N, C-alpha and C positions, 0 to 999 in steps of 0.2 A: 714260514708263511709271512706274507706281507700284511702289515697292520694298516688297514684302510680306515682312517678317521677323517671325515670331512664330507663336504657336499659334492655330490656328483654333478657333472655338467648338465645332465638331463633335468635333474631336480631344480637346478638354478634357472634354466631356461623356462621350465614350466612355471616357476614362481614369478618370474619377470612377466611372462605372458598374462598370468592371472592379474597381476598388479596393473598392467596396462589396460586390460578390459575393465577393471573396477574404476580406474581413473576416467576412462572414456564415458562410462555410464554416469559417474558422478558429475562430470562436466556437463553432460547432456541434460541432466536433471536440474542443473543450476541455470543454464542459459538457453535451453531449448525453447520451442514454441510454447509449451506448457510448463516451462521451468519455473523455479521459485522466484527468480528475479522478475520475469515477465508477469507472473501473477501478482507480485507485490506492486509493480508499476500500474497494473490495471486497477488494483484495489485503491491505490492512491488517487488515481484519476476519478474513480467512482465516488470516493469520499469527498473530493473537492467539488464535484458536480452536485452531490447531495447537499453539501453545505451551502452552495450558491442558491439552490432551489429552496432550501429552508429559510435563508435570509430573505428571499423574495416573498415567501409566504408570510413571514413575520412582519415585514414592512407593509404588506397589504393589510394585515390584521391591525397593525398600529395605525395605519391611515384610516381605516374604518372606525376605529375607536376614537381617534382625534376628531374626525368629521361628524361623528354622531352627536356630539355636544351634550352628552348625558352628565357632564360634570365629574367624570371619573378621574380625569387628570387635572392637576393645577397647571398654571402657566409655565413653570419650570420644566415639567415633564413634556409638555407639548413642544417647547423649543428644542429640547434634546432629541425628541423623536423626529422633528422636522429636519434637524441637522443630519441625523443618521440617514434619513430618506434621501437627502440631497447627495450624500456621499455615494450612494449606490445608484 
């Protein structure tokens, strides 16, 4: 009898097909419309927009505190706040 040790051609082809399918699914999950990279970019944009909105709200609050004249800030704080407001 012949001693067959090794991989048959059918099992090799099936293994390659399975690996190609897994690679396609993985790539689609990475760069697809709802992929990880797309979601990360959207999260970055949302974080930047939220940061800008928060800075606007803080500047508005600082402006109200400075203009109220209740003596909460001394002159050095008022100058720093006004410089910050001019930058934005």
